[in-house]
Each structure stands twice: as C-alpha cells, then as structure tokens.
matplotlib code that plots the C-alpha trace (Angstrom):
import matplotlib.pyplot as plt

x = [15.6, 15.2, 12.5, 15.1, 17.2, 14.3, 14.9, 13.1, 11.0, 9.7, 8.8, 6.9, 5.2, 4.2, 2.9, 0.9, -0.7, -1.5, -2.9, -5.1, -6.3, -7.0, -8.7, -10.9, -11.9, -12.6, -14.4, -18.1, -19.0, -17.9, -20.3, -17.8, -17.9, -20.1, -18.7, -19.9, -18.0, -14.9, -14.8, -13.0, -10.1, -9.5, -7.2, -5.1, -5.0, -3.3, -1.1, 2.1, 1.4, 0.8, 4.2, 5.9, 4.3, 5.1, 8.8, 8.9, 7.2, 9.5, 12.6, 10.8, 11.6, 15.3, 16.0, 14.5, 16.5, 19.9, 19.5, 18.8, 21.5, 24.1, 22.9, 23.4, 26.8, 28.0, 28.5, 31.8, 33.5, 30.8, 32.9, 35.7, 33.3, 30.5, 29.8, 29.4, 27.6, 25.1, 24.2, 23.9, 21.7, 19.4, 19.2, 18.3, 15.7, 14.2, 13.9, 12.5, 9.8, 9.0, 8.8, 6.5, 4.3, 4.1, 3.1, 0.4, -1.0, -1.2, -2.8, -5.4, -6.2, -6.2, -7.7, -6.5, -7.7, -11.3, -11.5, -11.3, -14.3, -15.4, -17.6, -14.5, -12.9, -16.0, -15.7, -12.0, -12.8, -15.2, -12.6, -9.9, -12.1, -13.0, -9.4, -8.6, -11.3, -10.2, -6.6, -7.2, -4.5, -3.7, -0.7, 1.4, 0.7, 1.6, 4.9, 5.7, 4.9, 7.4, 10.1, 9.7, 9.0, 9.2, 11.1, 9.3, 5.9, 7.0, 8.3, 5.1, 2.8, 5.1, 5.0, 7.1, 7.8, 9.2, 11.3, 12.7, 13.5, 15.4, 17.4, 18.4, 19.5, 21.5, 23.2, 24.1, 25.7, 27.8, 28.8, 29.8, 31.2, 33.2, 35.4, 32.9, 30.2, 32.4, 31.2, 27.5, 28.0, 29.6, 26.6, 24.2, 26.1, 25.7, 22.0, 21.4, 23.1, 20.8, 17.7, 18.7, 19.3, 15.8, 14.5, 16.4, 15.0, 11.5, 11.9, 12.3, 8.8, 7.6, 6.4, 4.2, 3.1, 2.1, 0.2, -1.8, -2.4, -3.3, -5.8, -7.2, -7.3, -9.2, -11.7, -12.3, -12.1, -13.1, -12.5, -12.2, -8.7, -7.4, -8.3, -7.3, -3.8, -3.4, -4.4, -2.0, 0.9, 0.2, 0.1, 3.5, 5.1, 3.7, 5.0, 8.5, 8.5, 7.5, 10.5, 12.8, 11.6, 12.1, 15.7, 16.3, 14.8, 17.0, 20.1, 19.2, 18.3, 21.3, 24.1, 22.8, 23.9, 22.0, 20.0, 19.4, 23.1, 23.5, 20.8, 22.5, 25.9, 24.5, 22.0, 23.8, 23.2, 19.4, 19.5, 21.7, 19.5, 16.4, 18.0, 19.4, 16.9, 19.7, 21.3, 24.2, 25.2, 25.5, 27.4, 30.9, 30.0, 28.3, 31.5, 33.5, 31.1, 30.9, 34.7, 35.5, 32.5, 31.0, 34.5, 33.2, 35.7, 36.7, 35.8, 32.2, 31.7, 33.2, 31.1, 27.7, 27.2, 27.8, 25.7, 23.0, 22.9, 22.2, 19.7, 18.5, 15.5, 13.2, 11.7, 11.1, 9.6, 7.1, 6.2, 5.6, 3.5, 1.3, 1.0, -0.1, -2.8, -3.8, -4.4, -6.1, -8.6, -8.9, -9.8, -11.6, -9.4, -9.8, -6.6, -7.0, -4.9, -2.8, -2.4, -1.1, 1.4, 2.5, 2.7, 5.1, 7.3, 7.1, 7.9, 10.7, 12.3, 11.7, 13.2, 16.5, 16.7, 15.7, 18.5, 19.5, 18.5, 15.5, 12.5, 13.3, 11.0, 8.1, 9.3, 9.3, 5.9, 4.6, 5.6, 4.1, 0.7, 0.8, 1.4, -1.8, -4.0, -4.2, -4.5, -1.0, -2.7, -3.0, 0.6, -0.2, -2.3, 0.8, 3.4, 2.8, 3.7, 6.3, 9.3, 8.6, 8.0, 11.1, 13.1, 11.6, 12.1, 15.7, 16.5, 15.1, 17.0, 20.3, 19.5, 18.8, 22.1, 24.0, 22.1, 22.9, 26.6, 26.5, 24.8, 27.1, 30.1, 29.0, 27.7, 30.3, 33.3, 36.5, 38.5, 36.9, 38.4, 41.6, 39.6, 40.4, 41.9]
y = [-49.6, -53.3, -55.1, -57.7, -54.9, -54.0, -55.5, -58.8, -57.7, -54.7, -57.1, -59.3, -56.4, -54.8, -58.1, -58.5, -55.1, -55.7, -59.2, -57.7, -54.9, -57.3, -59.8, -57.1, -55.8, -59.4, -60.5, -61.2, -59.2, -56.0, -56.6, -55.9, -59.4, -62.5, -65.7, -67.6, -65.4, -65.5, -69.3, -70.3, -68.0, -69.0, -71.9, -69.7, -67.1, -69.4, -71.3, -69.4, -70.2, -73.9, -74.1, -72.3, -74.7, -77.8, -76.7, -76.5, -79.8, -81.5, -81.0, -80.9, -84.5, -84.6, -81.2, -82.1, -85.4, -84.0, -80.8, -82.8, -85.3, -82.6, -80.6, -83.6, -84.5, -80.9, -82.0, -83.7, -82.5, -83.7, -86.6, -84.3, -81.6, -83.9, -81.7, -78.5, -80.3, -82.1, -78.9, -76.9, -79.5, -79.7, -75.9, -75.7, -78.4, -76.9, -73.4, -74.7, -76.7, -73.6, -71.4, -73.9, -74.1, -70.3, -70.1, -72.8, -71.3, -67.8, -69.0, -71.1, -68.1, -65.3, -67.5, -65.4, -67.9, -67.7, -64.2, -66.0, -68.1, -69.3, -71.9, -73.5, -73.7, -75.6, -78.1, -78.7, -79.0, -81.8, -83.7, -83.0, -84.2, -87.3, -88.1, -87.6, -89.9, -92.6, -92.3, -92.2, -94.3, -95.1, -93.4, -96.6, -97.0, -93.4, -93.8, -97.1, -95.7, -92.9, -95.5, -95.8, -99.4, -98.3, -95.2, -95.1, -95.1, -92.5, -90.3, -90.7, -90.0, -87.3, -88.6, -85.8, -87.5, -90.5, -88.3, -86.4, -89.7, -91.0, -87.8, -88.1, -91.8, -90.8, -87.9, -90.3, -92.6, -89.7, -89.0, -92.6, -93.7, -90.7, -92.5, -95.0, -92.3, -89.7, -90.3, -90.4, -87.2, -85.5, -86.6, -85.1, -81.8, -81.8, -82.7, -79.9, -77.5, -78.7, -78.3, -74.8, -73.9, -75.1, -73.0, -70.0, -70.6, -70.9, -67.6, -65.9, -66.9, -65.7, -62.2, -63.6, -66.4, -64.0, -61.8, -64.7, -66.6, -63.5, -62.5, -66.0, -66.0, -62.7, -63.9, -67.1, -65.8, -62.2, -59.3, -61.2, -62.2, -58.7, -58.6, -62.2, -61.5, -58.5, -60.7, -63.4, -61.0, -59.6, -63.1, -64.0, -60.7, -60.9, -64.5, -63.5, -60.8, -63.4, -65.5, -62.5, -62.0, -65.7, -65.4, -62.5, -64.3, -67.3, -65.1, -63.5, -66.9, -68.9, -66.2, -63.5, -61.0, -57.9, -59.2, -55.7, -55.0, -58.2, -57.1, -53.7, -55.4, -57.6, -55.1, -55.1, -58.8, -58.7, -55.6, -57.5, -60.5, -58.4, -57.0, -60.2, -62.8, -65.3, -66.6, -68.2, -64.9, -63.1, -65.9, -64.4, -61.1, -63.0, -64.9, -61.7, -59.9, -62.9, -63.1, -59.4, -57.7, -60.4, -61.8, -65.4, -68.3, -69.2, -72.8, -71.9, -69.3, -71.5, -74.5, -73.0, -70.3, -72.4, -75.1, -72.6, -71.2, -74.8, -76.2, -73.4, -71.8, -70.7, -67.8, -70.0, -72.8, -70.3, -69.0, -72.5, -73.4, -70.2, -70.7, -74.3, -73.5, -70.4, -72.4, -75.2, -72.5, -71.1, -74.5, -75.6, -78.6, -79.6, -80.4, -82.8, -82.7, -85.6, -83.6, -80.6, -82.7, -84.2, -80.6, -79.6, -82.6, -82.3, -78.5, -79.0, -81.7, -80.0, -76.7, -78.5, -79.2, -75.8, -74.4, -70.9, -69.2, -67.1, -69.0, -72.5, -72.1, -72.2, -75.6, -77.0, -75.5, -77.2, -80.6, -79.8, -78.9, -82.3, -84.1, -82.6, -82.8, -79.0, -77.9, -76.7, -73.9, -72.1, -71.0, -68.7, -66.7, -66.2, -65.7, -62.1, -61.2, -63.9, -61.7, -59.3, -62.0, -63.8, -60.7, -60.6, -64.3, -64.3, -61.5, -63.7, -66.8, -64.9, -63.5, -67.0, -68.3, -65.5, -65.9, -69.7, -69.0, -66.4, -68.8, -71.7, -69.6, -69.1, -72.6, -74.7, -75.7, -73.9, -77.1, -78.6, -76.1, -78.3, -81.4, -81.2, -83.6]
z = [-43.3, -44.1, -42.1, -41.0, -39.4, -37.1, -33.6, -33.2, -30.2, -32.2, -35.1, -32.7, -31.0, -34.3, -35.5, -32.3, -32.7, -36.4, -35.6, -32.9, -35.3, -38.1, -35.7, -34.3, -37.8, -39.0, -35.9, -36.6, -33.5, -35.3, -38.2, -41.0, -42.3, -41.6, -40.1, -43.1, -45.5, -43.4, -42.8, -46.0, -45.2, -41.6, -42.4, -44.7, -41.9, -39.5, -42.0, -41.1, -37.5, -38.2, -40.0, -37.1, -34.6, -36.6, -36.8, -33.0, -32.5, -35.0, -32.8, -29.4, -28.3, -29.4, -28.0, -24.6, -24.5, -25.4, -23.4, -20.2, -20.9, -21.6, -18.6, -16.3, -17.9, -17.3, -13.7, -14.8, -11.6, -9.3, -7.9, -6.8, -5.7, -4.3, -1.3, -3.3, -6.1, -4.0, -2.1, -5.3, -7.0, -3.9, -3.8, -7.5, -7.2, -4.1, -5.5, -8.8, -7.0, -4.9, -8.1, -9.9, -6.8, -6.6, -10.3, -10.0, -6.8, -8.3, -11.5, -9.5, -7.3, -9.9, -12.7, -15.6, -18.2, -17.0, -18.7, -22.1, -23.2, -26.7, -28.3, -29.9, -26.5, -25.2, -28.2, -27.5, -23.8, -24.4, -26.4, -23.9, -21.0, -22.9, -23.5, -19.8, -18.7, -21.2, -20.0, -16.2, -14.4, -10.8, -9.2, -9.2, -12.9, -13.6, -11.8, -13.5, -17.0, -16.5, -17.4, -21.2, -22.5, -26.1, -27.1, -30.5, -28.8, -26.3, -29.2, -31.2, -28.2, -26.9, -23.3, -21.7, -18.3, -20.1, -22.4, -19.4, -17.6, -20.7, -20.9, -17.3, -17.8, -20.8, -18.8, -16.0, -18.6, -19.8, -16.2, -15.4, -18.8, -20.1, -22.6, -24.0, -24.2, -25.8, -29.3, -28.3, -26.3, -29.3, -31.4, -28.7, -28.9, -32.7, -32.4, -29.9, -32.3, -35.1, -32.9, -31.8, -35.4, -36.3, -33.4, -34.7, -38.2, -36.9, -35.1, -38.5, -39.2, -35.8, -36.8, -39.7, -37.4, -34.7, -37.2, -38.6, -35.4, -33.4, -36.0, -36.0, -32.2, -32.1, -34.7, -32.8, -29.3, -29.5, -27.3, -24.0, -25.1, -24.4, -20.8, -20.3, -21.5, -19.2, -16.3, -17.5, -17.8, -14.3, -12.8, -14.3, -13.2, -9.7, -9.5, -10.6, -7.9, -5.3, -6.4, -6.0, -2.5, -1.8, -3.0, -0.7, 2.3, 1.6, 1.5, 4.9, 6.5, 5.3, 5.3, 7.7, 5.1, 4.0, 1.0, -0.4, -0.4, -2.5, -4.9, -5.3, -6.0, -8.8, -10.3, -13.7, -14.3, -14.2, -16.5, -19.0, -18.8, -19.5, -22.6, -24.0, -22.8, -22.6, -19.4, -21.3, -23.0, -19.7, -18.0, -18.6, -17.0, -14.1, -13.4, -13.5, -11.1, -8.7, -8.3, -8.3, -6.8, -4.6, -3.8, -4.1, -4.2, -7.7, -7.2, -6.2, -9.0, -11.7, -10.6, -9.6, -12.2, -15.4, -13.9, -13.0, -16.5, -17.7, -15.2, -12.9, -14.6, -11.8, -13.7, -16.8, -14.6, -13.0, -16.4, -17.8, -14.7, -15.0, -18.8, -18.4, -15.8, -17.8, -21.0, -19.1, -17.9, -21.4, -22.8, -19.7, -19.2, -15.6, -13.8, -10.9, -7.7, -9.2, -12.4, -10.4, -8.5, -11.9, -13.3, -10.5, -11.3, -15.0, -15.1, -12.6, -14.6, -17.9, -16.7, -16.0, -19.7, -21.0, -23.1, -22.0, -25.3, -26.3, -27.6, -26.4, -23.4, -25.9, -27.1, -23.6, -22.9, -26.0, -24.7, -21.3, -22.9, -24.8, -21.5, -19.9, -23.1, -23.5, -27.1, -28.4, -30.4, -27.0, -27.1, -30.0, -27.6, -25.5, -28.1, -28.8, -25.2, -24.7, -25.6, -22.8, -20.2, -21.5, -20.7, -17.2, -16.3, -17.7, -15.2, -12.4, -13.6, -13.5, -10.0, -8.9, -10.1, -8.3, -5.1, -5.2, -5.7, -2.9, -0.5, -1.4, -0.8, 2.8, 3.6, 1.7, 3.8, 2.7, 3.3, 0.2, -2.2, -2.8, -3.7, -7.5, -9.9]

ax = plt.figure().add_subplot(projection="3d")
ax.plot(x, y, z, "-o")
ax.set_aspect("equal")
plt.show()
C-alpha cells in the first residue's frame, strides 16, 4: 500500500512515534552520541519542519485578513434579520470569551508547560523577556495602536490585533457596499482559496516535519517533554468538557428544556465532526438534523448554523488559549495581567476568522504566539498531538453551533420570521 494512501492521522501519529524514538536515541542523556558530535546535524534534522513553518507563516496574514472579512460579510441578511443576527453574534462572542477564559484559567492552575524545562528555553526566555521590557506600553497606547497606521509595517511585524481590526473593517465595507465591493470581495475569495491550498500543500510535508521536529525537540528538551504533553492534552480535553457542560447549562437556563435530551438528539454531529475535523463539511447534515430532528425554524437554522460554522469556534479558541499559555510556560515567557486580557481579546477575535478546515488553527496559533513574543518553534511540540485534539475541538464547535440554534429558536420572536427581502 502506498504511503500516501495511509490515513493522514496515522501518518502523523507514526511520525510522532518515530520522532520520539529517534529523539530518545539521539539525546545525549542516553549516552549513544555526544552533544558535540550531534550538533552539526541538528539544523538538517529540523529543516523539513522549518520549511513547513515558513509555508504557514507565508500566508498567515492574508489568510487571517480575508477569513475575518469574509466571515463578517457572510452576515448579508443581517439588516433584515437584525434581531436574530444581533442575538446570535452576542451569543457567539459571549461563549467564545467564556471558552478562552476557561482555557487560560485551567492552564494557569494546572501549569502543564512547567513540566518541560531546558537550557535552550532559558536562553529564549531571556530574549523574550528583554523584548517585552523594551516594548512595554500603556493601556491607552495599546488600544490606539490596534488601529494600523501602516499596513506594510503591521504585515512585517505581524501585529495580530491590527491585522484582525483591518479584517473586520474590510468585512464591514463588504456589508455596507455590496456592489462597489463585489470585485474586491471576489478577490478575497480567490486569495482565501490560494491560502487554503498552501495550507493543504504544507500539510503534505507534515509527517516529515513532525518526524524531524519531534526528534529535534526530544534532543533539545529531553524526556520531560513526554509528561508535559500528557498534561497538556489532559488540560485541553478537560477544558472542552467544561465548555460542553457550559452549553448544557445555557440550554437549561434559557429554554427550560432537558439539555441531555438535546445532546442525545444531536449525538451524530459531534461524532461526524470528530472523524472529519471540519465544521464546514458537516454543515449540510447539521442543517438537516436541525430542521427534521430538532424541529427548528428554517430561518433560524439557515442563518445560525452557516454563520456558526464560519465564526463560532469555541473549542478552537480554548485550544489556542491553552496552547499559548502552555508554550509561555515552556519558554518561561511571563504573561502579565494585561497580556492575559489581551490574549482573551486576541483569541476571541482570531477565532472568528478561523477557517473551518483542518490545520488552519495552527496558522492562527502561530500569529498569536508572535503577538506575545513566544517562540513559534513551540508549535512543533504540539503538532504531533494536534490531530487528535483537532478532532475533539471540532466536535465541541459543532455542538456549540447546534446549541446556539436551539436557543435562538426559543428566544427569537416568531413574528420576525417574515422579515425577508
């Protein structure tokens, strides 16, 4: 059987295991090879991973801009359905903020990244802390600088908050100037397709990248990485479970319906999401189930579910929050209280623009790490287990979309259903 015919997750898992094995054998702690003899080969070991990371970074900024702009512009019926749209958006923003806060809180309490310590980490920490001290700004300056003065400068420095703001402004333009913005919007669709093609191409290098980078990580970090990853995975999964309980409590509070009956009715959707890792690919079945099994109004289902597949990524937001704090602990980058509040805002805004396809969450995570001066190489530690966590958070994302549609069907006034053009 051809290697390319092997399921992608098996390729990644096999590469992860081989990388761990090679890294353990080559680690100076085992005594098979000295660090001096190994040093000339380390850069070659991580070359495939560097190429993989560079491909992701190459399209990171344009992908974030066009994804957010097109996500906002997908609210083309917002004027006619203002009541439903405003409630839905507020719900999505609220649940995303709660999800990010849960992720940050769990990571700060459990401290999974403290299990991983290295000399190279200390070196990077000194640089990162120096950068943070040199770039300290007051809160008003931080808020003012979110509005980009120079797009080229924002692009080169990869200032994520400014990039997100520009994407939102562009999306508002598409909403308010449909005819004059049609050509630019079409260009954004093409640019998004190109970026996703690059992501898909980069993913073909992923098994080799994981093999090399995981070996490199084990050589550099050592055996503490293994326990640290177990703690990290447990933190993310426990956080996703907390989000699920949060959804059920919202259903009971706002609709007075049995939340467990709802969960039983939609059980096929999380399972499909777990197997596909893509909210958008499961959307047609979600719409069918919402109308036929949950008996939701067509207006609600047709508006909320496609919108949710575009901008409601609570599971992804929690994962990005946990991963950011985890890697800040690994590299000993201290996040201040202001940084944590900015992290909530950044992850919330960035999750709105996260495309509903496998692998794109890593691109968004890369941009968030840049924002908080955390070494981007850290995502290579996470990549080997990302596929499994991607499956888990996609299930939560889809459950969140359906729970929102279920709640909106109960709290949105029936008289608004005829307000269409």
